[in-house]
C-alpha positions as a Markdown table, in Angstrom:
| # | Residue | x | y | z |
|---|---|---|---|---|
| 1 | Met | 0.0 | 0.0 | 0.0 |
| 2 | Phe | 2.8 | 2.4 | 0.9 |
| 3 | Lys | 4.5 | 1.6 | -2.5 |
| 4 | Lys | 1.4 | 2.6 | -4.4 |
| 5 | Phe | 1.1 | 5.8 | -2.4 |
| 6 | Ser | 4.8 | 6.7 | -3.0 |
| 7 | Arg | 4.4 | 6.2 | -6.8 |
| 8 | Leu | 2.0 | 9.2 | -6.8 |
| 9 | Phe | 5.0 | 11.5 | -6.0 |
| 10 | Met | 7.3 | 10.1 | -8.7 |
| 11 | Ile | 8.0 | 12.0 | -11.9 |
| 12 | Lys | 7.6 | 9.5 | -14.7 |
| 13 | Thr | 7.1 | 11.4 | -17.9 |
| 14 | Pro | 8.5 | 14.6 | -19.4 |
| 15 | Leu | 5.0 | 16.2 | -19.3 |
| 16 | Glu | 4.9 | 15.7 | -15.6 |
| 17 | Ala | 8.4 | 17.2 | -15.3 |
| 18 | Tyr | 7.4 | 20.3 | -17.4 |
| 19 | Leu | 4.3 | 20.8 | -15.3 |
| 20 | Ile | 6.4 | 20.7 | -12.1 |
| 21 | Ile | 9.0 | 23.1 | -13.6 |
| 22 | Tyr | 6.2 | 25.4 | -14.6 |
| 23 | Ala | 4.8 | 25.4 | -11.1 |
| 24 | Leu | 8.3 | 26.1 | -9.7 |
| 25 | Ala | 8.8 | 28.9 | -12.1 |
| 26 | Leu | 5.4 | 30.5 | -11.1 |
| 27 | Gly | 6.4 | 30.4 | -7.4 |
| 28 | Ala | 9.9 | 31.7 | -8.1 |
| 29 | Val | 8.6 | 34.7 | -10.1 |
| 30 | Glu | 6.1 | 35.4 | -7.3 |
| 31 | Arg | 8.8 | 35.3 | -4.7 |
| 32 | Gly | 11.1 | 37.4 | -6.9 |
| 33 | Ser | 8.4 | 40.1 | -7.4 |
| 34 | Ile | 8.1 | 40.3 | -3.6 |
| 35 | Tyr | 11.9 | 40.7 | -3.4 |
| 36 | Leu | 11.7 | 43.5 | -5.9 |
| 37 | Thr | 9.2 | 45.4 | -3.8 |
| 38 | Gln | 10.9 | 44.7 | -0.5 |
| 39 | Tyr | 14.4 | 45.5 | -1.7 |
| 40 | Pro | 14.2 | 48.1 | -4.5 |
| 41 | Gly | 17.3 | 48.6 | -6.6 |
| 42 | Phe | 20.1 | 46.3 | -7.5 |
| 43 | Gly | 19.7 | 44.0 | -4.4 |
| 44 | Gly | 16.1 | 43.1 | -5.3 |
| 45 | Lys | 17.0 | 42.4 | -8.9 |
| 46 | Leu | 19.8 | 40.1 | -7.8 |
| 47 | Leu | 17.5 | 38.2 | -5.5 |
| 48 | Phe | 14.9 | 37.9 | -8.4 |
| 49 | Leu | 17.6 | 36.5 | -10.6 |
| 50 | Ala | 18.6 | 34.0 | -7.9 |
| 51 | Cys | 15.0 | 32.8 | -7.6 |
| 52 | Thr | 14.6 | 32.3 | -11.3 |
| 53 | Gly | 18.1 | 30.8 | -11.7 |
| 54 | Ala | 17.3 | 28.2 | -9.1 |
| 55 | Val | 14.4 | 27.0 | -11.3 |
| 56 | Phe | 16.6 | 26.6 | -14.3 |
| 57 | Met | 19.0 | 24.5 | -12.3 |
| 58 | Ala | 16.3 | 22.4 | -10.7 |
| 59 | Gly | 14.5 | 22.0 | -14.1 |
| 60 | Gly | 17.7 | 20.8 | -15.8 |
| 61 | Lys | 18.4 | 18.3 | -13.0 |
| 62 | Ile | 14.8 | 16.9 | -13.2 |
| 63 | Leu | 15.0 | 16.5 | -17.0 |
| 64 | Asp | 18.5 | 14.9 | -16.8 |
| 65 | Cys | 17.3 | 12.5 | -14.1 |
| 66 | Leu | 14.4 | 11.4 | -16.4 |
| 67 | Lys | 16.8 | 10.7 | -19.3 |
| 68 | His | 19.1 | 8.8 | -16.9 |
| 69 | Glu | 16.3 | 6.6 | -15.6 |
| 70 | Lys | 15.2 | 5.9 | -19.1 |
| 71 | Arg | 18.7 | 4.8 | -20.1 |
| 72 | Leu | 18.9 | 2.5 | -17.0 |
| 73 | Gln | 15.6 | 0.9 | -18.0 |
| 74 | Glu | 16.8 | 0.2 | -21.5 |
| 75 | His | 20.3 | -1.0 | -20.5 |
| 76 | Pro | 20.2 | -2.1 | -16.8 |
| 77 | Glu | 23.7 | -3.7 | -17.0 |
| 78 | Thr | 25.4 | -0.5 | -18.0 |
| 79 | Val | 26.3 | 2.0 | -15.3 |
| 80 | Phe | 26.8 | 5.6 | -16.5 |
């Protein structure tokens, strides 16, 4: 039962990954806009870029992990 429940939180397809990345980006832009109002000037812009940059790094990692898992399913004997 726990295994079935845990599968709900696994990213299995690229579509799911893109939806999660989109949700992360929405949250990052919202947080960044709050930073722009709280810290006007260069500091706010830097924090905004940090929020959006984190989404790019996380999104790339999610997509790379999907590709890696697909390779492991096709060739289980090969370790990359």
